[in-house]
C-alpha positions, 0 to 999 in steps of 0.5 A: 118530155123536154119538147112537151115542156117547151110546148107547154111554155110556148102555149102559156106565152102565146095563148094571151095573143090568140082570140078564139072565134075569129071568122077568118080563123084557119087551121094549120096544115101541119102534120107532126109525126113521131118515128116508130118506137116501142113503148117505154115500160115504166110510163106505161105501167104508171099509166095502167096503175092510175087508170086501173088497166091490167098490168099485162096484155095489149096496150090500153085502148086510150094509151096511143092518145097519151103517147101522141099528146106531145105532138098534139101540143106541138101543133096546138101551141104553134103560132098559126094554130087559131085557138089559145091552148090554155083552158081548152076543154076536151068535149068528146073522143071517138077511138077506132082500134083496127087491131090490138097493139102490143107494147113491144110493137114500134108505133109511128104516130101522127096528129093533125087538125081537121076542122073548126066548129061553132059551139054554144060556148065557144069554138070546137076544134077536131084533132085526129091522131093516127098510129101505125105499125110498119106502115099499117094503120092499127089505131086512130082517134078523133077528139073535140076540144072546146075553146070557151068564149062569148058567142051568140050561137044558141043552136049548138049543144052546150058543154053540160047537155043533159043525158037521155033518161036511158043513160040515167037509168043505167045500173050502178056498177062501181063507186070511186072516190077521186082525190083532190090531187088526181089532176096533178097526178094524172098530169105528171104521167100523161103530160097534160098539165092544163091549169084547169086540172092542177089547182083550184086557183088556176082552175078559177082563172078559166071559170071552174070553181075547183080543179077538174078531172081530165076527161081522158082519165075518166074515159080510161077509168071507165074502159078499164072497169069494163075491160072494153079495151080487151074485147077483140070484137070492138070496132069503136068507142065514143065518149062524150064529156057532158059535165066536168068532174070537180075534184075531189069527188065521189062518182059512180060508174054505170053500164048496161049488161051487154056492155053497149053503153056506160056512164059516169054519174056524180052527186044527185045523178048528174051525168059527167060522161056517156060512152057507147061501144060499137062491136063487129057482128 
């Protein structure tokens, strides 16, 4: 936690001096790693409770992302990383589990940046996270993070792109009331204390009228509801964050009967999140 706190301080200090959208921007070749170590039971239990996962069994599908977050922050807050970390918005994640991972297995983690892409609302960076057990790849993810800034690129997809009609027609499965302090509570467990999640005042500094829920909390809560992470035939999950969830909020989880597609909807049917599940034959 100490190194993560240091990264957050470094990010706050360096962000004002970084200008996103520079044509000569380049990503650092660094690949931060964490030596193999078993999962601490206390933080895992707290994560499971706030996201709704089962108390026992394999690691939640999204948990290696949380374990690797200090490495991600170390890379993103480094002097050579081209985007300011403050205000970054998580836009999508694709998770590929190669097999179920048990909490007692010592996980080795690594993170690296894999590309900058123009976006209608700024610049998006792709971050890759890998988890291994005894040198064997067991889990990996790719994530997009958006640094919002003025741009003339109208071809790229907007952060709040509308969802297909088929997603809007998915049947409702559950309704959740999200408290105003959800961002602070999840941030204390995950370590992601981005100001956009913590308080209306800090969120307004980055263009949001209120604090917004963490994208990874919404993704994890949907996967916990569907028990997708427990399916042995799962080959990958992709989640796209279509519109921020302003806290407090009441949201609806919707999914098809086959478990191939799910969504999180808000007031007046606004789609916040869309997920697709790929399964082995």
